[in-house]
N, C-alpha and C positions, 0 to 999 in steps of 0.2 A: 406081548405088548411092547416090550422094550425095543424089539426089532422094528416095529411099526413107527415108534417114536423117533427112530433115526432118520426117517424120510421127512422131507419138507415140501409142502405144496408150493409150486410157483406157477405164475401165469404162462400159458403157452407162448404168448408173444415174447415174453422175456427170455424164455428158453430158446426160442428160435433165433432171436437177435444175438444172444450170447454165442450159440453154436455156429451161426452163419458168419459172425464176425471172426471167430477163431479159424473157420475154414478159409475165409477171404484173406486173412493175414498170412496163413500158411501158404496159400497159392501165390500171393504177391512176393513174400520173402524167400520162400524155399523152392519155388518152381519156375515162375514165369518171367521175372524181371532179372536182368544181369546187374552185377555190381559195377559202379562207374569206374572203379580202380583197375580191376583186371578184366572187365568185360565178360565175365563168366557167370553162368548160373550154377547152383550147387552141383547138379549132376555132371556138368562139364569139369568143374574143379575137382570133384571126387574121382572122376575118370582119369584125369591127367596125373593126379597125385598117386593113385593106385598103380598106374603104369610106371611112374617114377620109382616107386618102392619095389616094383618087380624088376627094376634095372633095365627097362625097355628104352634105353637111350638111343639116339640116332645111329650111333656106331655099333650097337649091340645087335644080336640076331632077333628075328621076329618070334613072337609067341602067338599061339592060337587066340583068336578073339574070345572064344568061349572061356578060356582061362582068365582073361582080363575081366570079362563081364561077371564071372563068378566071384572074383576077388572084390570087385566094386560092390556088388550086391551083398556079399556076406559081411564085409567089413565097414562099409561107409553108407551105402544107399539101399535101404531095405524096400525096394520097389520092384516092379516087373523086369525080368531079364530082357524082354524084347524092347522095352523103352530105353534101357541102357545101351543095348546093341544099336538101336536106331540112332542114338546120339553119337556113338562111336563111328558109325558109317558116315553120318553127315559130316563129321569133322575131318573125314578122310577124302571126301569128294571135292575135287578141284573145281567143279562147276557149281558147287553149293557154297564153298568157303573160299574166299579170296586168298587167304594164307593158311593152307591146311595145317591143322595141329596134330594130325595123326598120319603116319605113313602106312598105307594099307597094302597088303599083298593078297591077291585073289580078286574075286568078282565083288566089287563094291557098288554095283549099280551103274547106270549111265544116264545121260541127259534125256534119253527117250522116255524115261519114267520107269524103266525096269528096276525091280528091287535087287538088293544085294543078295549074295548067296547066304546060306545059314551060317551062324557064327562058328560052327564046328569046321567049316571049310576055309574060312578066311583067317589071316594073320595080321598083326599090327605091332607098331612101335611108335615112339614119339618122333616128332620132327624137330629141326633146329629151332623153329619158332616156339614150340612147346618148351624146349630147353631154356629159352630166354625167359619164358613166363615163370619157370621154376627155379631159376638161378638164385641162390642164397636161401633156399627153403630150409637148409640145415644149419644156417648161421643166425638163427633167431631173427630172421628178417620180418616175419609176420607172426601174429598171434595164432594159437591153436585152441581148439575146444574139444570136448569129449565127443565121441561118436554116439550114435543112437543107443548103443548097448553099454556105453561107458567103459568099454574094454580098451579102446584105442583112442588116438588123437587125430584130428584132421585140421587143416588150415582154414581159417575164416576167410582169407583172401590170399591169392598168390602174389609173390614179389613183383611179377609183371614188368620185366625189362623190355616190354613190347606193348605199344598202344593198342591192345587187342580189341577193345570195344569199338573204336572207330575203324580199325583196320579190317576186321572181319564182320562188323555189324552184329545185329541180333534181332530176333523177332519173338514175340510171345504174347499170349492173351491171358490176363489175370481176371480177377473179379472187379468189374467196374473200370478197368484200365487195360492198356495194351502198350507194347513197345514195337517199334519198327525202325531199326537203325541201319542205314546202308553201309557197305564196305567202302574203304578208301585206300589210296596209294600211300605206302609207307614213306617214301621219300618226301612226299608233300606234307604228311603229318609231322615228320621230323623237322622240316623247314619251319612249319608253323609253330612247333613246340620251342625251337631255338629262339624264334622271335618273341614268343610269350615269356620266356625266361628273362629276357631283357626288357620287354614292354608288356607287363602283366595285363594292362587294360587296353590292349590293342583293339582297334575297331574291327568290325566284321568285314568292312570293305577291304581292309588291309589283309585280313586272314584269307579272304577270297583270292588274293593274289598268290597265296601259297597253296590253297586247297580250292581249285576251281569247281569241284563237284565230286560225286562218288566215283569209284572205280570198280565196276562189277566184274566178277570172275568170268562171265560169259561175254564180256565186251559190249558191243552195241554202241549206239549214239544217243546222247542226251540233248534234247532241244528244250531250252528253258530261257525265260526272260531273266536277265541278271538281277533285277530287283526282287524277283520271286525267290531266287536262290539265296540272296542275302536275308530275306525275311524268313525263309525256312530254317536257315542255320541260326538265326538270331532268336526266333521264338521256339524252335524245336519242333514245329509242326508245319507240314506242307507236303510237297511231293516233287518227283522228277518224272518227266515223260521220256521213256526209253524206246528207241526205235531200232529195228534190225538193220544191219549193214548189208547192202546189196549192190550189185553191179550188173551191167548188161554185157553179155557175151555175144558177139556177132557170129553168124554161121553163113553157109553158102546160100546163094540166090536171094540175098537180102533178108533172110530169116534171122531171128534173134531169140534169145532166152534170158531170163533174169536168174541170177545166182545169189542166194542168200547165204552169207558166210558167218554171221553172228546173229543171235536172237536175244531178246530181253531176258534179264535175270529172273530165275524161278519159273520160267515157262518151259513146260515139258515139250520136247521136240515131237514126240509121238502124238500127243494130243493136239499140238499145233497143226501138224499135217492132216490129222483126221478132221479137224474143224474146217480147214481150208477146202479139203476134198468134199466135205458135206455141203459147204457153201456153193461149190461148183455144181454139185448134183442138184441142189435146190434152185439152181439158176439165179442165185443171188450175185454170182460173179460171172456175168456173161462174157467178160473179156478173157477169162482164164480157160484154157483148154485142158491142161493137165498139170500135176505137181509130182515131182520125183524126188526121192531121197537118195542122194549119191554120197552120203556122209561116210567117212572112214573114221580116223581119229579127229579130224576137223569137220565142222558142220558144212554141208553143201546141199542146200535145197534148191532144186531147179524148177522154175515156173515157166510153163510153155503158154504163150498167148494164143488166142483164137486165130489171129492172122497177123501178118507183119505190119499192117497199117495202124495197129493199135499203139497208142502212146504209152511207153513204159512207165512214165511218171503217173499217168492216169490209172494204170493198172495197180501200181503200188499204193496210190492214194486210197483206192477201194479196199485193198488188203489191210492197210493200216487202220482204216475205219472199221472194218468188220471182223478182223482177226487179231490174235495176240502177237502179230509181227510188230505191233506197237502196244506198249503197256505202260501203266503208271505205277511207280513205286511210291507208296505213301510213306511219309517220314513222321515218326513220333519218337523224339529223342528222350524217352522215358527210361530212367535207370535208378538204381538204389544208391543214395548218397547218405552215409551215416544211418543206414537201415531205413531210410525214408524215401519213398518213390517220388522223384521229381522230374519234370520235363525240363531238361537242360538245353542251353544253347551250345553251339559247337565249342565256343571258347571255354565254357564251364566244364565240359567233358575233358578237354585237353588239360585244363588246370587241375582237375581232379586227379588225373593220371600223374601229372608232374609232382603234385604235392605228395602223392602216394610214393613216388620214387624217392623223394627227399626223406620221407619217414623210413622207408626201407634202408636207405643209405645210412641213416643215423643208427638204426637197429643193428645192421651188419657191422658198422664201424665200432659200436660199443661192444658187440660180441667179440670182434677180433682184438680189441684193446684188452678185454678181460683175459683172453687166451694168451696174448703177448705178455701181459703182466704176470700171469701164472707161470709161463715158461721162463721169463726173466728171473723170477724168484728161484726157480730150480737151477738155472744156469749160474746165478751169482753164488748159490751154495756150492755148486760143483767147482767153481773157480777157487773158492776158499779151500776146498778139499785138495785141489792140485797144489796149492801153495803150501799146504801143511800135510802132505801125503803121509810122511813117516809117522808123524804124531797121531794122525787119524787111524792108521793101521794098528799102531800100538794100542790105542784106546779100544778098538774093535776086538783085538786079541785078548786084552787083559781085563777089561771092565765087564762086570756082570750086566750092567744096564748101559750099553754104549750110546744109545740114542739120547738119554738124559745128559750124559757126560758131554756129548758133542754139542748139544744145545747150550749147556752151561759154559763150556770152554770157548766156543767160537761165536756165541750169540746168534745162533741159527734159529730159524722157525722150525716148528714140528715138521712141516712139509719138506723143508730143505734137508733136515736130518734124515728123514725117511728116504729121500732121493739118493743121498750119499750112501746109505746102507744098502740100497738096491743096485748100486753100481756093479757092473761085471768087472772081473779082473782085466779083461782085454781093453777096457776103457781107460786103464791107467797109463796107456802109451802117451808119449809126447804129442803124437799126431792128433789124438783125440782132444787134448787140451787146446791145440791151435784151432780145431774145428769149433769147439765151444766158444772160444773168444770171438771168432768170426761171426758165429750165430748170434752171440750176445750183442755185438756191435750192429749187426743188421736189424735185429729186433728193436734195439734202442732207437735206431733211426726211424724204423717204421712206426714206433710208438709216438715219436715226435710228430711224424706226418699225420697220424690219426688224431692226435690231440689238437693239432693245428686245424685239421679238417672239421672236427667237432665244434671248435670254437669260432669258426668263420662261416657265416652264411654265404659269403661270396665264393669261397672255395667249394662249398657244397654244390652250389649251382654250376660252378665251373666243372666239377667232377661229373655231374649229371649231363651237362652239355657234351662232354667228351664221350660219354656212353651213347648219347643220341647220335652223335656224329659217326661213331662206329657202326651203329645200327643202320644209319642212312647209307653208309658205304657198302655194307653187306647186302642191302636190298635196294640198291639204287635202280633207277629206271633203265640203266644200261645193262642190267642183269636180265636173264630170261624170266625169272619169277617176278622181278620188280617192275618190268616194263608196263606202262599204263595201257590198259586194254579198252577202256571206255573213253571215247572222244566227247568233248564238251562243245556244243554249238550254242552260242548266245544269240537269241532272236529278239526282235523289237516288239512283236505281238504274237498272240497265240495262233498256232497253225490251224486253219480251217480247211478240211479236206472236201473236195468236190468230186462227186461221181457223175460226170457229165455224159458218160457213155450210155447210149440207148441201143439195145440190140434190135436187129431188123424185126419189123412187125409182121406177124403171120396170121392169117385168118383162122379162127377156131370157132367151135360151137360149144356153148355152155348148156349142159343137160341137167335138169333137175327132175327127179322122180317124185311121185306122189308121196312116197315115204320119207322124202327129204334127203335123198342121196344125190350128191353133186359130183360132176366130172367134166373134164375139158377134152374135147376131141378136135383133131386137126381137120380143117376144111369147114365149109358151110353146112348147115343142117340138111339142106336138100341133097347134098352129095354123099351123105353118110349112109343112106340106105336104111335097112332095118336095124334098129338098136335094141339090144336085149336088156331086159331088166330082171330083177329077182322075182321069184314066184310071188304072186299077188301084188306086185308093184307095177307101175306104169308111168308113162311120161306125164309130167305136170306142166312143164314149160321148157322152151329152149330159146336161146337168143344167139345171134351171130355177134362175134366180138373179135378183137385182135389181141395178140399176146402182150402188148404193152398197155392194154386198157386196165382200168380199175373198176371193179364191180361194187354196186351198192345193193344191199339186200334189206328189204323191209318186211317185218314180221307182224303177226297179229297181236303181239305184246306192245306195239307202238314204238318199238325200237328199230334203229337202222344199224346195219353192220357193213363193213367194207373190207375188201382185200384185193390184192393184185391178181389178175388172171394168171400170171406166171406162177403164182403160189398154189394154184388149184391142182388137185391130183390129176394124173393123166387118164386117158380113156381106158386103160387096162382095168379089167374087172368091172365092178358096179360103182366105183367111185368111193367117196367118203361121206358119212352122214354130216350134214351141216351142224348138227348139235354137238359134234366133236370139235369142229373148227371154232364154234362160238358157243357162248353160254346162253342157249335158248331154252326156255322152260319147256318141259315135256308136253304141256297142254297147248302150247302155241305152235304155229307153223308159219311158213313163208307165204307172203301175199304177192310179192313181185320181186324180180331181179332185173337190173338194168345196168348198162355201162355208164360211167360218169362222164358228163359233158358239162363244162363250166357254166354255160349260159342257159341251160335247160331248166324247166320248172316242173314240179309235180303237184298234183292235187291229192290230198290225203283225206280220208273220211273214216270215222268210227262206225260201228254197226248201228248206233243210235242216231246217226246223221249229223255228227259234229265234225267240222273239218276246216282246212285252210290250205293255202298255196305255200310251197316251200321250194327253195333253190336246191339244186343238186349238191352244191358245195356245203350246204348246211346239214347234209345228211351223212357226210363222211365221218368215219370213226376209226381210231387206231386201237381201240380197246376190244378185248375179247368179249367183254360183257356188253358191248354195244353202246349206243347213244340214244337216250330217251327223247323221242320226237313228239309223238302224239299222246297226250295224257288221256288215260281211260280209267273209268270207274270199275268197281267189282261187278262182274257179270257182263261187262262190255268188252269189246275187242276191236282192234283196228281191222277194217275189212276191205278198204280200197286204196290203191296207190297207182294213179294213172298219170301219164304225161299230159301236160297242158298243150293242146293242139287246136286252137280256135279261140273264139271270143265269147262263146256261151257254154253253159253246162246243162246237160239233161240228166235229171236224177229221178229214179223210179223206186218206190218202196214196195214192200210186200203187199200193200193194199191196192197195188196196180194203178196208183195215181202217179202221173208224170208232171214234173215242174221244170220249166226252162227259164234260166235267168242269166244275166250278164256276169262274166267272171270278175268284172270291176267291183262287184258287191262282196267279193271274198277278200279277206285280208291276206297279206303275204307275211308269214311268220317263220321263225327259226325253230320254235317248239311251242307247245302249249295244248290247250283243249280245242281251240278254234271256235267257230261260230256255228249256229244251227243252219243246215243246208235246206232241209225240208221238214215240215211239221208232220208228226205222226202221232197216232194213238194206238198203242199196242202193236207196233209194226217196226220193221227195220229196213235199212237200205238194201235194195236188191240190184240196182244198176246205176252206174255213173259213166258219163261220156262227155268229152268236150268236143265242140264242133263249131263251124261257121254257118249261120242260118242261110246264107246265100247258096252254099253248096248242099244244104239239106242234111237231115239227120240220117246217117247210114247205120242200119241195124243188120247184123248177121244172124240168120236163124240156125236151128240145130242141124240143118242139112248143109250148112256152109254157104247158102244163097244170101246175097245181100239185097236189102230193101232200102230204098231211099224215100224219106218223108220230107218233101220240099215245103209243104205248108204246115208250119209249126206255130203260127201266131196265136192259136187258141190256147196254147199251153205256156206261153211266155208270161211270166209274172215277176214277183219280187222274191228275194231269198227268204226262206223260212215259211213260205206259204204252203198250203196242202197240195195244190195242183189239181189237175183233172184226170179222169180215167183215161187210160191209153186208148189210141184209135182202135176201131174194130179191125180184127185180123192182125193185130200186132203180135210179132213172134213171142213165143213163150220164153221167159227168162228164168234160168236156174241160179 
């Protein structure tokens, strides 16, 4: 009973809220969002610190990635080894990270999307950029906390003598929030930071003079309106449109080709080529003949046009519109500030880094000051020993407790007395005394400098400015790594691409089988000869069309569907079921298929005799689920879809009564139930045809013979009447 009393009943809702909140906070704080000071997530920080402790400096030799991953996982990051290795790999990829933090040796993947080799095959060490992030880590620059097993210590944040968050960017998805920060150019960030040190509340318009936009590792071109860029950097939300860099290369006989040399950031070259090739196969890029990948170390995608008369700009507009040769990088400057997720502006992120650098400077200065004072205490004691060397030697030789005697006789501290007693005999030389005096003078001067620095806000910012200037010089735009890769193009309005190219129109035949299989064959139906169908299947209807036409399909569910003739499967095989191309219910089937013509009209009717007239354009639909046109009740179905070709309509029901009335009595609608066409009792519509009374009503019998009924006056009436029995000898209608 006592064990049971230890448990407490709580509501399921309360338990879920508590546990989900804990999970959400863990995801936000310890996984998905970077710190605004060093721009790192915990896994990145632990990885760099573990490599620093393994002495994997830029000047040292490489170590196996497996060794690094094992050390990180065992000491700091108790998660999956593959997740840690994936992080290591990404930080080493120069196409993923603008300023790589890890120097990799071996196969670390490529821009095609190929994965890196296993961690047992690759090796790694830190880069100079990582070294800047870690500088001062052993000088009490930042706070440390216990690791997950409380055996070791890890830094809460790195000293970060490098604006890593904006330089390399970051991306991540947490619970209820995300971050997406683009990379930037170091020289530009340094210029903006130096300006902010002097003008802390600088406007975003002014900052844009220093930082015109992101600088992606894969280059490309940014096309944005200036006001949009300012708004993005000011609010922390927005985006940048990145376009591939391309040029036209001329060849013999007036031929040419397009060469793409840079692609948007985070676009896999392999998937990009595959997508463009598929668009060409699907005839969605009729201007493109072929795409070739001639890339070596640099990207080189070659696009071959169908013919030399095609406009290169038109071809590229189509590619920008339909492929990832143009992409949009969404911006969300969300980062942790004082352990709180905040969507920052660009200025706030720079100030967060600068304030952190000031705090690091104070911590390092205080640490060095403590060390200097400690050393000066020792040196002052040693200088006293040199001035009284004979007496000190005598005390050491004759006294039982020389340490106490030294403290009493020369007013030394315990620490100084211990240092004197630990001196080696070789240190008694005159030369050593001179060295100690020089060191004492140097440390005394350095102490004055540090005290002055700690007491002056102006000197602190001057020191930080000098560090930033050194960083700017090291990674200037004139260097290979620091050169700006992404060009910024300011535009007045959003670019709207036009795909004006229309491929040559070719005659084709659309074949629909009784089982609902559709295909497209070259040539007219009369020229096709015998067409084969699946067993127990046959021809339902065929229409002549052109490759540039659009098809409209009307089904018994009262819905219309549309697609381009060029999107239809070719005549190979038996085609494709329409119910795969569209969401058509199993119990419903196709009533009619026709090519779209803007000014043409259709008459629709349900099985119970309700209908109306509709224009072709009102039947177009871009949805796979179709467009509801004719409203039908349960047990009812759409049964007729005929072109309007005349001034009157003849309608016959199963009761063999025919009614003829003027089409003017039918409303023209875009959708709905319609109106009653003919009055029935326990009967349905069997036949509908529009015609001109002067030309007569033409009926085709089962043998294909046409009969013309010129005198139809006896059957002319008003809409919704019952009509009269059909003439004697009237062909049988199914």
